[in-house]
NUMINU-56293 format. One record per residue (C-alpha): chain; x, y, z; residue number from 1. Coordinates in nm, 3 decimals, decimal comma, padded with zeros to 5 digits, always signed. Layout:
% residues N
chain->A&px->X&py->Y&pz->Z&n->NUM
...
***
This chain:
% residues 232
chain->A&px->+00,705&py->-06,047&pz->-06,460&n->1
chain->A&px->+01,074&py->-05,986&pz->-06,542&n->2
chain->A&px->+01,302&py->-05,985&pz->-06,241&n->3
chain->A&px->+01,483&py->-05,658&pz->-06,190&n->4
chain->A&px->+01,863&py->-05,677&pz->-06,186&n->5
chain->A&px->+02,070&py->-05,516&pz->-05,911&n->6
chain->A&px->+02,448&py->-05,479&pz->-05,928&n->7
chain->A&px->+02,615&py->-05,496&pz->-05,583&n->8
chain->A&px->+02,969&py->-05,353&pz->-05,569&n->9
chain->A&px->+03,185&py->-05,390&pz->-05,258&n->10
chain->A&px->+03,538&py->-05,514&pz->-05,196&n->11
chain->A&px->+03,422&py->-05,697&pz->-04,881&n->12
chain->A&px->+03,303&py->-06,039&pz->-04,998&n->13
chain->A&px->+03,103&py->-06,115&pz->-04,683&n->14
chain->A&px->+02,899&py->-05,797&pz->-04,727&n->15
chain->A&px->+02,849&py->-05,859&pz->-05,099&n->16
chain->A&px->+02,719&py->-06,207&pz->-05,023&n->17
chain->A&px->+02,498&py->-06,079&pz->-04,740&n->18
chain->A&px->+02,331&py->-05,818&pz->-04,961&n->19
chain->A&px->+02,306&py->-06,060&pz->-05,252&n->20
chain->A&px->+02,127&py->-06,323&pz->-05,042&n->21
chain->A&px->+01,876&py->-06,073&pz->-04,906&n->22
chain->A&px->+01,801&py->-05,936&pz->-05,252&n->23
chain->A&px->+01,780&py->-06,282&pz->-05,408&n->24
chain->A&px->+01,516&py->-06,410&pz->-05,165&n->25
chain->A&px->+01,307&py->-06,100&pz->-05,246&n->26
chain->A&px->+01,298&py->-06,183&pz->-05,613&n->27
chain->A&px->+01,580&py->-05,975&pz->-05,760&n->28
chain->A&px->+01,843&py->-06,093&pz->-06,004&n->29
chain->A&px->+02,180&py->-05,999&pz->-05,849&n->30
chain->A&px->+02,520&py->-05,933&pz->-06,004&n->31
chain->A&px->+02,826&py->-05,870&pz->-05,787&n->32
chain->A&px->+03,160&py->-05,693&pz->-05,831&n->33
chain->A&px->+03,458&py->-05,635&pz->-05,601&n->34
chain->A&px->+03,550&py->-05,290&pz->-05,735&n->35
chain->A&px->+03,451&py->-05,021&pz->-05,983&n->36
chain->A&px->+03,635&py->-05,175&pz->-06,277&n->37
chain->A&px->+03,448&py->-05,503&pz->-06,238&n->38
chain->A&px->+03,125&py->-05,311&pz->-06,193&n->39
chain->A&px->+03,170&py->-05,119&pz->-06,519&n->40
chain->A&px->+03,245&py->-05,445&pz->-06,701&n->41
chain->A&px->+02,907&py->-05,580&pz->-06,584&n->42
chain->A&px->+02,734&py->-05,251&pz->-06,651&n->43
chain->A&px->+02,844&py->-05,225&pz->-07,013&n->44
chain->A&px->+02,743&py->-05,579&pz->-07,103&n->45
chain->A&px->+02,421&py->-05,634&pz->-06,905&n->46
chain->A&px->+02,099&py->-05,448&pz->-06,834&n->47
chain->A&px->+02,102&py->-05,319&pz->-06,475&n->48
chain->A&px->+01,808&py->-05,160&pz->-06,290&n->49
chain->A&px->+01,994&py->-05,047&pz->-05,977&n->50
chain->A&px->+02,354&py->-05,019&pz->-05,854&n->51
chain->A&px->+02,443&py->-05,057&pz->-05,485&n->52
chain->A&px->+02,806&py->-04,968&pz->-05,415&n->53
chain->A&px->+03,067&py->-04,890&pz->-05,153&n->54
chain->A&px->+03,287&py->-04,580&pz->-05,180&n->55
chain->A&px->+03,621&py->-04,711&pz->-05,053&n->56
chain->A&px->+03,737&py->-04,980&pz->-05,298&n->57
chain->A&px->+04,067&py->-05,071&pz->-05,471&n->58
chain->A&px->+04,141&py->-05,012&pz->-05,841&n->59
chain->A&px->+03,844&py->-04,775&pz->-05,883&n->60
chain->A&px->+03,655&py->-04,623&pz->-05,593&n->61
chain->A&px->+03,282&py->-04,564&pz->-05,568&n->62
chain->A&px->+03,289&py->-04,195&pz->-05,655&n->63
chain->A&px->+03,474&py->-04,252&pz->-05,981&n->64
chain->A&px->+03,239&py->-04,541&pz->-06,057&n->65
chain->A&px->+02,935&py->-04,316&pz->-06,010&n->66
chain->A&px->+03,096&py->-04,051&pz->-06,230&n->67
chain->A&px->+03,154&py->-04,300&pz->-06,513&n->68
chain->A&px->+02,811&py->-04,460&pz->-06,482&n->69
chain->A&px->+02,645&py->-04,118&pz->-06,503&n->70
chain->A&px->+02,819&py->-04,047&pz->-06,833&n->71
chain->A&px->+02,609&py->-04,319&pz->-06,993&n->72
chain->A&px->+02,304&py->-04,385&pz->-06,778&n->73
chain->A&px->+02,051&py->-04,253&pz->-06,526&n->74
chain->A&px->+02,030&py->-04,593&pz->-06,355&n->75
chain->A&px->+01,962&py->-04,534&pz->-05,981&n->76
chain->A&px->+02,257&py->-04,569&pz->-05,744&n->77
chain->A&px->+02,252&py->-04,638&pz->-05,370&n->78
chain->A&px->+02,575&py->-04,585&pz->-05,177&n->79
chain->A&px->+02,654&py->-04,817&pz->-04,883&n->80
chain->A&px->+02,953&py->-04,676&pz->-04,698&n->81
chain->A&px->+03,117&py->-04,652&pz->-04,358&n->82
chain->A&px->+03,191&py->-04,288&pz->-04,447&n->83
chain->A&px->+02,904&py->-04,111&pz->-04,277&n->84
chain->A&px->+03,003&py->-03,744&pz->-04,283&n->85
chain->A&px->+02,759&py->-03,505&pz->-04,447&n->86
chain->A&px->+03,030&py->-03,392&pz->-04,687&n->87
chain->A&px->+03,070&py->-03,753&pz->-04,809&n->88
chain->A&px->+02,697&py->-03,780&pz->-04,873&n->89
chain->A&px->+02,679&py->-03,447&pz->-05,053&n->90
chain->A&px->+02,975&py->-03,537&pz->-05,275&n->91
chain->A&px->+02,816&py->-03,868&pz->-05,374&n->92
chain->A&px->+02,476&py->-03,708&pz->-05,434&n->93
chain->A&px->+02,628&py->-03,431&pz->-05,643&n->94
chain->A&px->+02,797&py->-03,691&pz->-05,863&n->95
chain->A&px->+02,463&py->-03,861&pz->-05,922&n->96
chain->A&px->+02,394&py->-04,104&pz->-05,635&n->97
chain->A&px->+02,024&py->-04,132&pz->-05,552&n->98
chain->A&px->+02,052&py->-04,249&pz->-05,193&n->99
chain->A&px->+02,313&py->-04,304&pz->-04,922&n->100
chain->A&px->+02,312&py->-04,554&pz->-04,636&n->101
chain->A&px->+02,582&py->-04,558&pz->-04,370&n->102
chain->A&px->+02,727&py->-04,889&pz->-04,249&n->103
chain->A&px->+02,622&py->-05,066&pz->-04,038&n->104
chain->A&px->+02,266&py->-05,079&pz->-04,170&n->105
chain->A&px->+01,959&py->-05,293&pz->-04,112&n->106
chain->A&px->+01,812&py->-05,520&pz->-04,377&n->107
chain->A&px->+01,460&py->-05,368&pz->-04,348&n->108
chain->A&px->+01,604&py->-05,020&pz->-04,401&n->109
chain->A&px->+01,809&py->-05,130&pz->-04,702&n->110
chain->A&px->+01,513&py->-05,306&pz->-04,863&n->111
chain->A&px->+01,286&py->-05,009&pz->-04,801&n->112
chain->A&px->+01,542&py->-04,781&pz->-04,969&n->113
chain->A&px->+01,581&py->-05,022&pz->-05,263&n->114
chain->A&px->+01,206&py->-05,022&pz->-05,324&n->115
chain->A&px->+01,182&py->-04,645&pz->-05,280&n->116
chain->A&px->+01,468&py->-04,573&pz->-05,522&n->117
chain->A&px->+01,333&py->-04,814&pz->-05,784&n->118
chain->A&px->+00,990&py->-04,654&pz->-05,749&n->119
chain->A&px->+01,128&py->-04,301&pz->-05,791&n->120
chain->A&px->+01,331&py->-04,400&pz->-06,096&n->121
chain->A&px->+01,026&py->-04,537&pz->-06,279&n->122
chain->A&px->+00,817&py->-04,274&pz->-06,458&n->123
chain->A&px->+00,516&py->-04,504&pz->-06,438&n->124
chain->A&px->+00,535&py->-04,512&pz->-06,058&n->125
chain->A&px->+00,533&py->-04,134&pz->-06,011&n->126
chain->A&px->+00,197&py->-04,033&pz->-05,861&n->127
chain->A&px->+00,003&py->-03,803&pz->-06,091&n->128
chain->A&px->-00,103&py->-03,468&pz->-05,945&n->129
chain->A&px->-00,474&py->-03,385&pz->-05,914&n->130
chain->A&px->-00,440&py->-03,173&pz->-06,227&n->131
chain->A&px->-00,267&py->-03,364&pz->-06,506&n->132
chain->A&px->-00,210&py->-03,040&pz->-06,698&n->133
chain->A&px->-00,172&py->-02,704&pz->-06,529&n->134
chain->A&px->+00,010&py->-02,374&pz->-06,552&n->135
chain->A&px->+00,181&py->-02,181&pz->-06,274&n->136
chain->A&px->+00,325&py->-01,854&pz->-06,392&n->137
chain->A&px->+00,578&py->-01,934&pz->-06,667&n->138
chain->A&px->+00,573&py->-02,308&pz->-06,591&n->139
chain->A&px->+00,347&py->-02,550&pz->-06,782&n->140
chain->A&px->+00,310&py->-02,905&pz->-06,647&n->141
chain->A&px->+00,193&py->-03,207&pz->-06,845&n->142
chain->A&px->+00,196&py->-03,496&pz->-06,599&n->143
chain->A&px->+00,080&py->-03,751&pz->-06,856&n->144
chain->A&px->+00,378&py->-03,677&pz->-07,080&n->145
chain->A&px->+00,611&py->-03,618&pz->-06,783&n->146
chain->A&px->+00,713&py->-03,277&pz->-06,909&n->147
chain->A&px->+00,750&py->-02,933&pz->-06,755&n->148
chain->A&px->+00,812&py->-02,635&pz->-06,978&n->149
chain->A&px->+00,954&py->-02,302&pz->-06,865&n->150
chain->A&px->+00,874&py->-02,012&pz->-07,099&n->151
chain->A&px->+00,777&py->-02,267&pz->-07,363&n->152
chain->A&px->+01,103&py->-02,467&pz->-07,342&n->153
chain->A&px->+01,088&py->-02,821&pz->-07,204&n->154
chain->A&px->+01,314&py->-02,885&pz->-06,904&n->155
chain->A&px->+01,546&py->-03,187&pz->-06,899&n->156
chain->A&px->+01,452&py->-03,352&pz->-06,568&n->157
chain->A&px->+01,514&py->-03,687&pz->-06,403&n->158
chain->A&px->+01,208&py->-03,863&pz->-06,252&n->159
chain->A&px->+01,299&py->-03,740&pz->-05,902&n->160
chain->A&px->+01,355&py->-03,383&pz->-06,023&n->161
chain->A&px->+01,023&py->-03,393&pz->-06,209&n->162
chain->A&px->+00,832&py->-03,519&pz->-05,906&n->163
chain->A&px->+00,999&py->-03,260&pz->-05,683&n->164
chain->A&px->+00,928&py->-02,968&pz->-05,916&n->165
chain->A&px->+00,564&py->-03,074&pz->-05,966&n->166
chain->A&px->+00,514&py->-03,086&pz->-05,588&n->167
chain->A&px->+00,669&py->-02,741&pz->-05,550&n->168
chain->A&px->+00,454&py->-02,598&pz->-05,830&n->169
chain->A&px->+00,136&py->-02,753&pz->-05,689&n->170
chain->A&px->+00,212&py->-02,577&pz->-05,361&n->171
chain->A&px->+00,348&py->-02,251&pz->-05,503&n->172
chain->A&px->+00,357&py->-01,973&pz->-05,247&n->173
chain->A&px->+00,349&py->-02,212&pz->-04,949&n->174
chain->A&px->+00,636&py->-02,279&pz->-04,711&n->175
chain->A&px->+00,703&py->-02,653&pz->-04,730&n->176
chain->A&px->+00,898&py->-02,810&pz->-04,439&n->177
chain->A&px->+01,192&py->-03,037&pz->-04,518&n->178
chain->A&px->+01,014&py->-03,348&pz->-04,387&n->179
chain->A&px->+00,700&py->-03,279&pz->-04,590&n->180
chain->A&px->+00,899&py->-03,257&pz->-04,914&n->181
chain->A&px->+01,112&py->-03,562&pz->-04,838&n->182
chain->A&px->+00,819&py->-03,786&pz->-04,751&n->183
chain->A&px->+00,614&py->-03,679&pz->-05,051&n->184
chain->A&px->+00,893&py->-03,704&pz->-05,310&n->185
chain->A&px->+01,135&py->-03,961&pz->-05,167&n->186
chain->A&px->+00,894&py->-04,172&pz->-04,961&n->187
chain->A&px->+00,773&py->-04,243&pz->-04,609&n->188
chain->A&px->+01,113&py->-04,394&pz->-04,524&n->189
chain->A&px->+01,269&py->-04,046&pz->-04,537&n->190
chain->A&px->+01,246&py->-03,735&pz->-04,323&n->191
chain->A&px->+01,588&py->-03,639&pz->-04,184&n->192
chain->A&px->+01,792&py->-03,623&pz->-04,506&n->193
chain->A&px->+01,816&py->-03,245&pz->-04,539&n->194
chain->A&px->+02,133&py->-03,281&pz->-04,748&n->195
chain->A&px->+01,928&py->-03,456&pz->-05,018&n->196
chain->A&px->+01,713&py->-03,147&pz->-05,049&n->197
chain->A&px->+02,011&py->-02,912&pz->-05,065&n->198
chain->A&px->+02,159&py->-03,112&pz->-05,351&n->199
chain->A&px->+01,837&py->-03,150&pz->-05,548&n->200
chain->A&px->+01,726&py->-02,792&pz->-05,493&n->201
chain->A&px->+02,067&py->-02,689&pz->-05,624&n->202
chain->A&px->+02,015&py->-02,905&pz->-05,933&n->203
chain->A&px->+01,673&py->-02,754&pz->-05,997&n->204
chain->A&px->+01,807&py->-02,402&pz->-05,956&n->205
chain->A&px->+02,071&py->-02,476&pz->-06,219&n->206
chain->A&px->+01,792&py->-02,571&pz->-06,458&n->207
chain->A&px->+01,530&py->-02,303&pz->-06,390&n->208
chain->A&px->+01,698&py->-01,992&pz->-06,247&n->209
chain->A&px->+01,866&py->-01,720&pz->-06,452&n->210
chain->A&px->+02,115&py->-01,680&pz->-06,165&n->211
chain->A&px->+02,116&py->-01,991&pz->-05,942&n->212
chain->A&px->+02,304&py->-01,794&pz->-05,676&n->213
chain->A&px->+02,018&py->-01,543&pz->-05,657&n->214
chain->A&px->+01,707&py->-01,756&pz->-05,706&n->215
chain->A&px->+01,377&py->-01,594&pz->-05,798&n->216
chain->A&px->+01,163&py->-01,907&pz->-05,799&n->217
chain->A&px->+01,304&py->-02,156&pz->-05,549&n->218
chain->A&px->+01,354&py->-01,980&pz->-05,218&n->219
chain->A&px->+01,506&py->-02,118&pz->-04,897&n->220
chain->A&px->+01,321&py->-02,065&pz->-04,570&n->221
chain->A&px->+01,611&py->-02,109&pz->-04,331&n->222
chain->A&px->+01,561&py->-02,371&pz->-04,065&n->223
chain->A&px->+01,218&py->-02,463&pz->-04,201&n->224
chain->A&px->+01,215&py->-02,566&pz->-04,566&n->225
chain->A&px->+01,153&py->-02,415&pz->-04,909&n->226
chain->A&px->+00,902&py->-02,191&pz->-05,084&n->227
chain->A&px->+00,838&py->-02,176&pz->-05,458&n->228
chain->A&px->+00,734&py->-01,842&pz->-05,605&n->229
chain->A&px->+00,615&py->-01,848&pz->-05,966&n->230
chain->A&px->+00,560&py->-01,472&pz->-05,994&n->231
chain->A&px->+00,268&py->-01,311&pz->-06,164&n->232
***
């Protein structure tokens, strides 16, 4: 089995080496970089399965690195940062980060997030719904082909967006609590990351709603979760 390659980007050498050692003993091939410019040099010349990066770095910070990576790839990105404000997380997620861990962090938590992100990014690892093909209102799902069509037009979705929308469609009309959605779509390691849902629900609304500011399908149940209405 081919070892997956993870690119670790942080200007603090001791942390780079710490993460590298823990990934290496778990069977990953690890590349390292001290800043965004070095990271992009690796990224453009080698196949990378996951990027783990800091935000505050010289020459090119983490946010700009995410922005440039997203112009050419959907490779999953985990942010490791001492910046723990919700606004920092939302900004990184909006730019395309898949997960966000605040320093200091524990090795078991980091490894659980690595496995969860790699699993979500792999179409083959997405659990198939009970019905592999089904229709809900104007939405048609083909889980085998990993496609969802709205009014006959296929939606351009990432694996996480696909899994999230399928779960919402399977439970159309039901109020789904934040924790229920997070643990089904993101994994058992999650449950408190409400900002993840706000970002991803916003992305889905941009793709399925006529007016994302006045959603007809994806409705917020304040303080509880979300409800998906497919109409008649």
